[in-house]
N, C-alpha and C positions, 0 to 999 in steps of 0.2 A: 261449145263455149259453156260449159254447165250453169245450171241453177242454182242459187244460194237460197236453202231452206234451213230454219230452224224451227224446232223441234220445245212444245212449250205443253207441260205437262201440271200447270194449276192455273191458275187465273187466264191466262190465255187458251183454255178450254173452253173458258165464258166466251161468249163471242162480241158480248153486250160492255167489255172494257178493251177492245181494240179496232183499228179498223184493220188490221193488216192485208196483202192485197193476197188472193189465191190460198184460207185456210183450207187444211182437207182433216180430215181423220188419218192418222196414222199409230202406229206401234212401235216400242225399242222393245227389243229381244234381250235380254238378260241384265236389265236394270231395275229399280225399283225406285220409291219415293221416300226422303225419311225428313223429320220435321231436325232440322239441324241445327241444335242450344249452342248458342253463339255468343261472347260479350258486340260482335260490333249491334246485333238489331233488338230493340227493346221485348222482340218477340224471337218464335222461331224459324228460325228460315225455314221454308218447305223447297227442295233440291232434289237431286235424283244421283244416286252411284248405284256403278255396276255392281249388278250383283246373280250370280248363277241360276236359272233354273225362273226366274221371275220376268214378268210382260210385263210392261206400264199401257196405255193408252195416251191419245194425246191430239193434240193437233200441228201440223207444221205451217205454216206460214214462208212466201215468199220475204226474204229480206228485202227492205224496203231500200230503193237505188240501186242494189246490192252494196249497202254502201256496212261491210263487217262493223267498220270502224264506228257510226251511228249506233249500231247498237252493240259493240261492246259496250259504251259511256252510256247508255241506258240501262243495261245489266249490269253497271259496273261492283257489284259486291261475289259479282259471279263471275269463272271462268271460261269462259267456250272450251267446247272437246267436238269433235270430228265423230262421228256417230253414223256415216253414212253407212257404213258396213248391217250395224246393224236394225238398223231401219225397215220396217216395210210399211211402204204409201202407195199412194195412184201417181203419182208428182214422173216428170220424164226421170228417165234410166240411166241419166248422165245429171241428173240433179249431184248435190253437194251438200250435205246436213248435217248442223253440230245443234247441238244443246248446251245448257249453261248450268252450272253447277259449280257446288262450295266446298272443295275436299275436304274434308278434316280438317284438316292441320292449316289451315288458310287463317281463320279467326281461332283469340283463344275463346275456350269453351266456359258456359256460363258458368259463376258456381254452384249458381241452384238455379231449376227451374225456369225457364222466364212462359208464356198464357199465350197457350196458340189465340189468337181472334176470333172470335166465330164469324163476323162481318168476314173478314176472309175467303175461313172457311165454308162459308154457306155460297160467294159469289164462284169457287172451283164447285161446291156439288153439283149446286145451279147447272152448271156447263159440263161439270162428266152425263147429269140428267138427260140435259136437253140434247147432245151428240151420241149416246151412249147405252141411253135408257138406266130404268134401273140395275139392269147386273152390269153395265160397265160403270155406276157412283157405289156401286157395290164392294168393284175389283182394286175400285179406288183406293176406300179402305181397306181393305185385304194386302195391296202392295204396299203397302204405307208401313214407316217406321216411326215411334218417338209419340204412342197414343201414352205414353206414360207423362205429358207436360200436360199439365191443367189448361181449360178453357176458359176464356176472360167472357165473359155473357156480356158483347156493347151492343147488341142489335138497339137497343133505344136511343143510343148516340153511338154509331159507328167510328170507327177508327181508322177503316182501313180507307183509302182515298175514293177506288173506285166500286163500293160496297155496291149492292144490287136488292131487290124490291124482292122476295120471295112467295109464293104461291105462297098458299095455308097446306097443301101437300106435300112442297119441298121441305118449308120448315121444321114438317112432322118425320121426312123423312132424317134429315139431320140430326134432328133430336132422338131420335131411337135408335138408330148409329153409333151417336155420342155415348146413350147411356150403355146398348149391349158393347161398347166398349170400357168400360167401366171409367171414363174420364171421369175426374172432377173438375167444376163446374164453378168458376169467379163468379160474384156479381160485379 
């Protein structure tokens, strides 16, 4: 019998935001991350999409109680997509692996760019720094598109519900990267 795992490429990479069993590093071949602008949420949705020649790091975790339906309900804004053949990981060979993604046509596009919450970006990058080091965090920025969206600086009053406290070094790293990308910061 196969063991079901799911691949996370955003906040799941930060182990402080969940308690999923058997989480471990993995890589998804032929995919990239995208800040998808939709009318579904007041901020862009971080999603993944097939993209030839790109690879993204993340964590896989065992689906709790082997219950895809419960996980599907938690990820209701996303579609579950099988990615078993595209993944490199240390789980058992007979594992089944899926990720959650928001196809471009699932929701109407936002009429104007919505801001990325800095509290969310902080959580994601903190996870990448902890799991993959500075090189992995830099790869996150390089393998993610949609950086033309503004960034809302909500660190003083975080909007993201699973926000984390970053070290000064982590904050400086995030700030330096968004500055290098030329992102517009909103107060």
